[in-house]
N, C-alpha and C positions, 0 to 999 in steps of 0.2 A: 384681274386688275381693273377692269371697268367698274365693278361694284365699289371698290375703294375710291376710284376717281369720281363716281357719281356722289358718294357720300360727302367727300371734300368739297366738291363744287356746290353742294347744298348749303354750306355754311361759310364758304370762303368768299372773298371778294378781291378781284384782281384790281391792282392799282398801277399807276404810272407816276413815280415820284416827280414832283415839281421842283425839287431842290437837290443839290449835290452836297453831301456832308463830308467832313474830314475830321471826325471826332475820335475814331480809334486809329491811331498811327501805326501801331504794331502789326495790323493785318487789315489793310485798306479795304478789301472787299467786304469786310464786315459792315462797313458804312452803307452798303446797299441794303442790308437788312434794316438798319436804322431808318434809312430813307423810306422804305416801304412801310415800316411801322408807323412813322410819323404821318405819312400821307393817309394811311388807313385809320388813323386815330386809335391804334391798338392799345389795349391795356396790358398785354403780355407779349413777350418774344420768348417762345418755347425753344430752347436750344441747349446743347451741351458745350457750346463754344466758350472757352475760358476768357477770351477777350471781352465777349459781351457780358459775361458774369462779373469780371472785375469792374466794368462800367457800372453794372447794377441796374441802372434805370436811365432811359433817355426820354425826355418829355413825360408822357403818361405811361409809357410802356416800360414795365419791369421785366427783366430778364430772369426766367425761371427754367429749372431743369424739368425734364418730362415728368419725373416722380412727383415734383411739387405741383405741376399743373394737374396731374390726376388727383392729388389730394384736394386741390381747389375745386375742381368740378364735382368731386364726391362730397363736397361740403365739410371737409376736415380741416380747411383752412391751409395756410402756407406754413411750411415747416420752418425754415430758416435760411438766410443767405449763405450761410457757411456750409451747408449741407453738401 
């Protein structure tokens, strides 16, 4: 597990959100994800969470599934929001 953790630490950035959001009413804890994405200036939120996918995008961060993110990093582009 240490190898995976070291890999993640190599490209991740820890943030402490400066704002509290209430965007997703159906699943309030999902707002913590949005707060972190906004604070970090994220381009993507990689998740299988349906509420995040229904929202689609918050600020500059687009909610994508793991398979879509793999396509993006492999240079294949983004498949579709309905996937």
